[in-house]
C-alpha positions, 0 to 999 in steps of 0.5 A, spaced: 334 672 103 328 669 106 330 663 102 337 663 105 334 664 112 329 659 111 335 654 109 339 656 115 333 655 120 332 648 117 340 646 118 340 649 125 334 645 127 337 638 124 343 640 127 339 641 134 336 634 133 342 630 131 345 633 138 339 632 142 340 624 140 344 620 145 351 618 142 351 611 140 355 606 145 361 602 143 356 596 142 349 596 139 348 593 146 350 596 153 355 596 157 352 591 161 353 586 155 360 587 156 360 587 163 356 580 162 362 578 158 367 579 162 363 576 168 363 570 164 370 570 162 372 570 169 367 564 171 370 560 166 377 562 169 375 560 175 372 553 172 378 551 169 383 553 175 378 548 179 379 543 175 384 537 177 383 531 171 386 526 176 380 527 181 375 529 177 371 525 171 372 528 165 365 528 162 362 532 167 367 538 169 371 539 163 364 539 159 361 544 163 367 548 162 367 547 155 360 549 154 361 556 158 367 557 153 362 556 147 357 560 150 362 566 151 365 565 144 358 566 141 356 572 146 363 576 144 361 574 136 355 577 137 358 584 141 363 584 135 358 584 130 353 589 133 359 594 133 357 600 128 360 607 127 360 612 130 363 609 136 363 614 142 368 610 147 370 612 154 374 609 159 370 604 162 369 601 156 376 600 154 377 597 161 372 592 160 376 590 153 382 590 157 380 585 162 377 581 156 384 581 153 387 579 160 382 574 162 383 570 155 390 570 156 389 566 163 384 562 160 389 560 154 394 558 159 389 554 164 387 550 158 394 549 156 396 546 163 390 542 163 392 539 156 398 537 160 394 533 166 390 530 160 397 527 158 398 524 165 391 522 166 392 517 159 397 513 163 391 510 168 384 512 165 380 508 160 380 509 153 373 512 152 375 517 158 381 520 154 378 520 147 372 524 151 377 529 154 381 530 147 375 532 144 373 536 149 380 539 150 380 541 142 373 544 142 375 548 148 382 551 145 378 552 138 373 557 142 379 560 146 382 562 139 375 564 137 374 569 143 381 572 142 379 573 134 373 577 136 376 581 142 382 583 137 377 585 132 373 589 137 380 593 139 381 594 131 374 597 130 374 601 136 380 604 133 377 606 126 370 607 128 371 612 134 368 619 133 372 621 139 379 618 137 383 624 139 380 625 146 381 617 147 388 616 143 392 615 149 388 610 152 386 606 145 393 605 144 394 602 151 389 597 149 392 596 142 399 595 146 395 590 151 392 586 145 398 585 141 402 583 147 397 578 149 395 575 142 402 571 141 402 569 148 395 566 147 396 563 140 402 560 143 398 557 149 392 554 144 398 551 140 401 548 146 394 545 148 392 542 141 399 539 140 398 536 147 391 533 146 393 531 139 399 527 141 395 522 145 392 521 138 395 516 133 393 511 128 395 504 129 394 499 124 391 493 127 396 488 124 401 490 129 397 485 134 398 480 128 404 477 131 401 477 138 394 474 136 398 468 132 402 467 138 396 466 143 392 462 138 398 457 137 399 457 145 392 456 146 392 450 141 398 447 144 395 447 151 388 444 148 392 438 145 396 438 152 389 438 156 386 432 151 392 428 152 392 427 159 390 420 162 386 421 168 387 415 173 386 415 180 394 415 181 396 421 177 389 425 178 392 430 183 399 432 179 396 431 172 390 436 174 395 441 178 400 441 172 394 443 167 391 448 172 398 451 172 399 451 164 392 454 164 394 460 168 400 461 164 396 462 158 391 466 161 396 471 164 398 472 156 391 473 154 391 479 160 398 482 157 395 483 150 388 485 153 392 490 157 396 493 151 390 494 147 387 498 152 393 502 153 393 503 145 386 505 145 387 510 150 391 514 145 390 511 138 385 509 133 385 503 129 384 500 122 381 494 122 382 489 117 380 482 115 386 478 118 384 481 125 377 479 125 379 472 123 384 472 128 379 473 133 374 468 130 380 463 131 381 465 138 374 464 140 374 457 137 381 455 141 378 458 147 372 453 146 377 447 145 380 448 152 373 448 155 371 442 151 377 439 154 375 441 161 369 438 160 372 431 158 376 432 165 369 432 168 367 426 165 373 422 166 374 424 173 366 422 175 368 415 172 374 414 177 372 418 183 369 412 187 376 409 187 380 415 188 383 417 195 379 423 198 386 427 198 387 427 191 380 428 189 379 434 193 386 437 190 384 435 183 377 439 184 381 445 187 385 445 180 379 444 176 375 450 179 382 454 178 382 452 171 374 453 170 375 460 173 381 462 168 378 459 162 371 463 164 376 469 165 379 468 158 373 468 155 371 475 158 378 478 156 377 476 149 371 479 148 373 485 151 379 485 147 374 485 141 370 491 144 376 495 145 379 494 138 372 495 135 372 502 139 378 504 136 376 503 129 376 508 124 373 504 119 367 501 122 362 503 117 367 499 111 368 493 116 361 493 119 359 486 116 365 483 118 365 486 125 358 483 126 360 476 123 365 476 128 361 479 134 356 473 133 361 468 132 365 470 139 358 470 142 357 463 140 363 461 142 363 464 149 356 462 150 359 455 149 365 456 153 361 458 159 356 452 159 362 448 159 365 452 165 359 452 169 358 444 168 365 443 171 364 448 177 358 445 178 361 438 178 367 440 182 363 443 188 358 438 188 363 432 189 367 436 194 360 437 198 357 430 197 363 426 198 365 430 205 372 432 202 
């Protein structure tokens, strides 16, 4: 009997001890931790709502929002990991979870809206901005999906770990219903965001530029031949130089058109570089240099007849020479820019590294040579205008 009384006393003491312990919170942390997650989700919603990709620089506001999303996803993961039975649930905690569910859906919807803005922006923004935007947008959507998963897991854990499920049954079911209603809508928004972002990305074989490059090379060689065939004499100097300047301008416009096409492609595509493309750029650089050499020939030939040429003809010829030199100089920059854009698009840069370096070196050599001739022509034309009193 004494032993029974002793055991009963120990049991009652144990029960009293357990009863005196504070009940475990829904989270190993505190309600304040959950409130902080709600506050951060509201902050992210505000950031996304205030974003206007047409007026902002993607590298700034978008990346700040993406960082906030990543931090929120991490904090929700930690909160979810720290859940442990028994959970004593109250209305305040369930309200916080409900608010997270609503905020997550709004975040997902805002991201989908931004992906539409990104598509519109791709028509005007440079390639590097769009590529950064695509990467940031995909990262954002991934974190939103992670947040949705963690919130869903919290809801499920509350259901199976609660030690007062009977008292809170109706309220828990409301949370579960809200969660189920929002999961499909959130996932739909995430999918739309990813679809919109990925629609800006495609792979173009750089052979698609082969016809345009070959045409440029052909036209450039033809122009070089025409320039070298011009006979410089006092009677035809004005008309000859004007005619060639017009042809150089037409060719420069063709170069600019191809550059514009490559820039547009670079905004939404990657490229696979092959030997043919690199060879075409080398050849185009040589062609450009031949135009510069022909221009230098005009300087030498005109210098020999400037004293017996009428001032009017000489003045007009110098203006034509300046226009030609400006267009050839512009073309040299545009050809380099084309090469840089295709290099930036390349998804096999490692494999083609050696060939790319050779192309870059030859390109720099040809451009330097062309620019030297261009400067010489400009110096001659300006000095002629100056010292002959034209």
